[in-house]
C-alpha positions in Angstrom: -18.0 11.3 -8.7 -15.6 9.2 -7.0 -14.4 7.5 -9.8 -13.6 10.4 -11.5 -11.6 11.8 -8.5 -9.8 8.4 -8.5 -8.9 8.8 -12.2 -7.5 12.5 -11.8 -5.6 11.2 -8.7 -4.0 8.4 -11.1 -3.1 10.6 -14.0 -1.7 13.3 -12.1 0.2 10.5 -10.0 2.2 9.9 -13.3 4.0 12.7 -13.3 4.8 12.3 -9.8 5.9 8.6 -9.6 9.6 7.3 -8.8 12.0 7.9 -11.5 14.6 5.2 -10.9 15.8 2.2 -12.9 13.8 -0.6 -12.0 14.4 -4.4 -11.2 12.7 -7.6 -12.4 13.9 -10.9 -11.3 15.1 -11.4 -7.2 18.8 -10.9 -7.8 18.6 -7.4 -9.5 16.0 -6.3 -7.1 18.5 -6.9 -4.7 21.3 -4.8 -6.6 19.1 -2.3 -6.4 17.8 -1.9 -3.2 21.6 -1.7 -2.2 22.1 0.8 -4.5 19.3 3.0 -3.7 19.5 4.9 -0.4 22.4 6.9 -1.9 20.1 8.1 -4.4 17.0 8.2 -2.4 17.6 11.9 -0.6 17.0 10.0 2.5 19.2 9.4 5.8 20.6 5.8 6.8 20.3 2.7 4.7 19.0 -0.3 3.7 19.6 -3.7 2.8 18.2 -6.6 0.5 19.1 -10.2 0.7 18.2 -13.3 -1.4 16.8 -15.9 1.0 16.4 -17.6 -2.2 16.0 -17.4 -5.9 12.6 -16.1 -6.1 12.7 -14.4 -2.4 13.9 -11.5 -1.3 14.0 -9.7 2.3 14.4 -6.0 3.0 15.6 -4.6 6.0 17.2 -1.1 7.9 16.4 1.8 8.4 15.7 5.5 5.9 14.2 8.7 6.4 13.4 11.7 5.0 12.7 10.3 1.5 13.1 12.5 -1.3 13.1 10.1 -4.1 10.7 7.4 -4.1 11.7 3.2 -4.5 10.0 2.0 -7.8 9.9 -2.0 -8.0 8.7 -3.9 -11.2 8.6 -7.3 -9.9 8.6 -10.4 -11.8 5.9 -13.2 -11.5 6.9 -15.4 -9.0 9.4 -13.0 -7.1 8.5 -12.0 -3.5 10.0 -9.2 -1.7 9.3 -9.4 2.0 9.7 -5.9 3.6 11.2 -5.3 7.0 12.4 -2.2 7.0 11.4 1.5 8.1 11.3 4.0 5.0 9.7 7.5 5.7 8.9 10.8 4.0 7.7 14.4 4.6 7.7 15.3 0.7 4.0 16.1 -0.7 2.6 14.2 -3.4 5.7 11.7 -3.2 5.0 8.1 -4.0 7.1 6.6 -1.6 7.1 2.9 -3.1 5.6 2.0 -6.4 4.9 -1.6 -7.7 4.5 -2.6 -11.1 4.8 -6.4 -12.4 3.0 -9.5 -11.3 4.9 -10.1 -8.5 4.5 -9.9 -4.5 5.1 -6.9 -2.2 4.9 -8.3 1.3 5.0 -6.2 4.2 6.4 -8.4 7.0 7.4 -5.5 9.8 8.7 -2.3 10.1 6.6 0.8 8.7 6.2 2.6 5.7 4.9 6.3 6.5 4.4 9.1 4.1 2.7 12.2 3.7 2.2 11.2 -0.2 0.8 7.4 -1.1 2.9 5.4 1.0 2.5 2.3 -1.6 1.2 2.5 -4.9 0.6 -0.8 -6.7 0.1 -1.2 -10.6 -0.6 -3.9 -13.3 -1.6 -7.3 -11.5 0.9 -7.1 -8.5 -0.2 -8.3 -5.6 -0.1 -6.5 -2.0 0.3 -8.5 1.5 0.4 -6.4 5.0 0.9 -9.2 7.5 2.9 -7.2 10.0 4.1 -3.6 10.4 2.3 -0.3 9.5 1.6 1.4 6.2 0.5 4.7 6.8 -0.2 8.3 5.2 -0.8 11.4 6.4 -1.8 13.6 3.3 -3.2 10.4 0.7 -3.9 7.0 0.6 -1.6 4.4 2.7 -2.3 1.9 -0.1 -3.8 2.7 -3.8 -4.0 -0.5 -6.2 -5.2 0.0 -10.0 -5.6 -2.4 -12.8 -5.5 -6.0 -11.4 -3.9 -5.3 -8.3 -5.1 -6.9 -5.2 -4.7 -5.9 -1.5 -4.5 -8.6 1.4 -4.4 -7.2 4.9 -4.0 -10.4 7.1 -1.6 -8.7 9.7 -0.5 -5.4 10.5 -1.8 -2.1 10.3 -3.1 0.1 7.4 -4.3 3.9 7.9 -4.9 7.2 6.4 -5.6 10.4 8.1 -6.7 12.1 5.2 -7.7 10.0 2.3 -8.7 6.5 1.9 -6.6 4.0 3.5 -7.0 1.5 0.7 -8.3 2.4 -2.6 -8.1 -0.4 -4.9 -9.7 -1.3 -8.1 -9.0 -4.8 -7.5 -10.2 -7.2 -4.8 -9.7 -6.4 -1.1 -9.4 -9.1 1.6 -9.0 -8.6 5.5 -8.3 -11.1 7.7 -6.3 -12.5 10.9 -5.5 -9.8 12.5 -5.2 -6.8 10.0 -6.2 -3.5 10.5 -7.3 -1.3 8.2 -8.4 2.3 9.7 -9.3 5.8 8.1 -9.2 8.5 10.8 -10.3 11.7 8.1 -13.2 13.6 8.0 -14.2 12.4 4.2 -12.9 8.9 3.2 -13.1 5.4 3.6 -10.8 2.6 5.5 -11.5 0.5 2.0 -12.9 2.4 -1.1 -12.5 -0.8 -3.7 -14.2 -1.3 -7.1 -13.6 -4.9 -6.6 -14.7 -7.3 -4.3 -14.4 -6.5 -0.4 -14.4 -9.8 2.1 -13.8 -9.3 5.5 -13.3 -12.4 7.9 -11.2 -11.2 10.7 -9.3 -8.0 11.7 -10.5 -4.6 11.9 -11.8 -2.2 9.4 -12.9 1.5 10.7 -13.5 5.2 10.0 -13.9 7.6 12.7 -15.7 9.8 9.8 -16.9 8.4 6.4 -17.5 4.9 5.8 -15.7 1.9 6.7 -16.3 0.4 3.5 -17.1 2.3 0.1 -17.7 -0.4 -2.6 -19.0 -0.9 -6.5 -19.1 -4.4 -5.9 -19.7 -7.4 -3.7 -18.8 -7.2 0.4 -18.7 -10.0 2.3 -18.2 -9.8 6.1 -17.5 -13.4 7.6 -15.7 -12.6 10.4 -14.0 -9.3 12.3 -14.9 -6.0 13.3 -16.2 -4.0 10.7 -17.8 -0.2 12.3 -17.7 3.5 11.4 -19.1 6.5 13.5 -19.7 9.3 10.9 -21.5 7.9 8.1 -22.8 4.6 6.7 -20.5 1.5 7.8 -20.6 -0.2 4.0 -21.8 2.1 1.1 -22.6 1.0 -2.3 -22.2 2.9 -4.9 
């Protein structure tokens, strides 16, 4: 049943994805980011800096966004997010990632009423600091072979799963993944889940909802409402 719901959400989400010019290499991503605030519908600014030929660092604050940011990141390119961005627009995908590159949240905040981050293709999403949160959908959604790693910072959701992924999910270090709603999971994954540190928790619902192998070798995994780990 949950797989069917995931498919329906993904299909519907295609029509709600950010409609923007996409970039590939690091320098073109910088150009896109510096122009994005003008079409975002939000207030404030974002800036992209080319740290080296394959790394982009993002800073700034942009609130009230009504048009999401879509990035197609080339393999070998890393986008390091240190900005604060927020949206209260229903069903908006705030940041939509495609390509085979890496999107890393190092600090700042990504806050949405819809999906905060949606990653497609074989993207790698890393949260090493800051916060990624949603009050009306998943905080992070990964489809295809996308992987999600949380080794710092916090990923949280109050309505749907905090992380919903078809690929592997890893929690380590000081990473926190938290679900505070009434029906869902902190992590819902088709791929393998590994927890070697940090905290994975659910007030109600499951801490980990998995269709594959779950390995807990460290950290803290707990749930108050349903099973701590549920295999389907």
